[in-house]
C-alpha positions as CSV (number, residue, x, y, z in Angstrom):
1,M,3.2,-17.0,27.0
2,R,2.2,-13.7,25.3
3,N,1.7,-13.7,21.5
4,T,4.1,-10.9,20.6
5,A,4.8,-9.7,17.0
6,R,8.5,-9.3,16.2
7,L,9.9,-6.8,13.7
8,D,12.0,-8.2,10.9
9,P,15.2,-6.4,10.2
10,M,15.0,-7.6,6.5
11,M,11.7,-5.7,6.0
12,M,12.8,-2.1,5.9
13,P,11.2,0.8,4.1
14,S,13.2,2.5,1.4
15,R,13.2,6.3,1.8
16,G,11.8,7.8,-1.4
17,K,10.6,4.4,-2.7
18,D,7.8,4.8,-5.1
19,G,7.2,8.3,-3.7
20,L,5.4,6.8,-0.7
21,P,5.8,8.6,2.6
22,L,7.7,6.6,5.3
23,Y,4.6,6.1,7.5
24,Q,2.8,4.5,4.5
25,Q,5.7,2.2,3.8
26,I,5.9,1.1,7.4
27,K,2.1,0.7,7.5
28,D,2.3,-1.4,4.3
29,I,5.0,-3.7,5.9
30,I,2.9,-4.3,9.0
31,T,-0.3,-4.8,7.0
32,H,1.5,-7.3,4.7
33,R,2.7,-9.3,7.8
34,I,-0.8,-9.3,9.3
35,I,-2.4,-10.4,6.0
36,N,0.2,-13.1,5.5
37,G,-0.4,-14.5,9.0
38,E,3.0,-13.5,10.5
39,F,1.2,-11.3,13.0
40,L,-1.7,-13.3,14.4
41,K,-5.0,-12.2,15.9
42,D,-4.4,-10.7,19.4
43,A,-0.6,-10.4,18.9
44,L,0.9,-7.5,20.8
45,L,2.6,-5.2,18.3
46,P,5.8,-3.4,19.1
47,S,5.4,-0.2,21.1
48,F,5.6,3.3,19.4
49,R,9.2,3.6,20.6
50,E,10.2,0.2,19.4
51,L,8.7,0.9,16.0
52,S,10.4,4.3,15.8
53,D,13.7,2.9,16.9
54,H,13.5,0.0,14.4
55,Y,12.5,2.0,11.4
56,G,14.4,5.2,12.3
57,C,11.3,7.4,12.3
58,S,9.7,9.7,14.8
59,L,7.2,8.7,17.5
60,I,4.6,10.8,15.7
61,T,5.2,8.6,12.6
62,S,4.8,5.4,14.7
63,K,1.6,6.7,16.2
64,R,0.2,7.6,12.8
65,V,1.0,4.1,11.5
66,Y,-1.0,2.5,14.3
67,Q,-3.8,5.1,14.1
68,D,-4.2,4.4,10.4
69,L,-4.2,0.6,11.0
70,G,-6.8,1.1,13.7
71,R,-9.0,3.1,11.4
72,E,-8.8,0.3,8.8
73,G,-9.7,-2.3,11.4
74,F,-6.3,-4.1,11.6
75,V,-5.3,-3.2,15.1
76,R,-6.7,-1.8,18.4
77,S,-4.9,0.2,21.0
78,V,-5.4,-0.6,24.7
79,P,-4.2,2.3,26.9
80,G,-1.4,1.2,29.2
81,S,-1.2,-2.2,27.5
82,G,-0.2,-1.7,23.9
83,T,-1.5,-2.2,20.3
84,Y,-2.9,-5.6,19.3
85,V,-3.9,-7.2,16.0
86,T,-7.7,-7.2,16.0
87,A,-8.9,-9.6,13.3
88,G,-8.2,-13.0,12.0
89,L,-6.9,-13.6,8.6
90,D,-10.2,-14.3,6.9
91,Q,-11.7,-11.0,8.3
92,I,-8.7,-9.0,7.1
93,K,-8.7,-10.5,3.6
94,A,-12.4,-9.8,3.3
95,K,-11.8,-6.2,4.3
96,R,-8.9,-5.8,1.9
97,L,-11.0,-7.3,-0.9
98,S,-13.8,-4.8,-0.1
99,I,-11.4,-1.9,-0.3
100,L,-10.0,-3.2,-3.7
101,Q,-13.6,-3.7,-5.0
102,Q,-14.4,-0.1,-4.2
103,A,-11.2,1.1,-5.9
104,F,-11.9,-1.0,-9.0
105,T,-15.5,0.2,-9.2
106,E,-14.3,3.9,-9.0
107,S,-11.7,3.2,-11.7
108,V,-14.2,1.7,-14.0
109,E,-16.6,4.6,-13.4
110,L,-13.8,7.1,-14.2
111,A,-12.8,5.2,-17.3
112,F,-16.4,5.2,-18.6
113,L,-16.7,8.9,-17.9
114,N,-13.6,9.4,-20.0
115,G,-14.9,7.5,-22.9
116,C,-12.9,4.3,-22.5
117,S,-14.3,1.1,-24.0
118,T,-14.5,-2.2,-22.1
119,E,-11.6,-3.4,-24.3
120,E,-9.5,-0.4,-23.5
121,M,-10.1,-0.9,-19.8
122,R,-9.1,-4.6,-20.1
123,I,-5.9,-3.6,-21.9
124,L,-5.1,-1.0,-19.3
125,F,-5.7,-3.5,-16.5
126,E,-3.6,-6.2,-18.1
127,T,-0.8,-3.7,-18.8
128,A,-0.7,-2.6,-15.2
129,L,-0.8,-6.2,-13.9
130,E,2.1,-7.2,-16.2
131,A,4.1,-4.2,-15.1
132,K,3.6,-5.0,-11.4
133,R,4.5,-8.7,-12.0
134,Q,7.7,-7.7,-13.7
135,E,8.5,-5.2,-10.9
136,R,8.1,-8.0,-8.3
137,E,10.3,-10.4,-10.3
138,N,13.1,-7.8,-10.5
139,R,13.2,-7.3,-6.7
């Protein structure tokens, strides 16, 4: 039996949400499901058409989602066969942590360049973390 990823009708993007483009919201939904182990390694993802029908987007948007996920190492496309999840959960989490580490490093560098103290950076981080926690609680 083929390991096929199914789309969840409850996980739909919200047009205009957080100012993110639709393709980014769809990509985030799929990435979240891969990271959380809902879409397992080697799972066949929905076709471009299935993705576009499900999310009400164009085929171009669906292709961009999978292209971006491919560039980030989450999926691989096999011509004539489909798009598959490429990595296991540990590999994916390590990649995401690496991306986050780079973003944190760049943020710290920018803060230092703008004269922020270590204490100011800690306060900024804790404020952002608390705001995100409250946002998630209010969903």
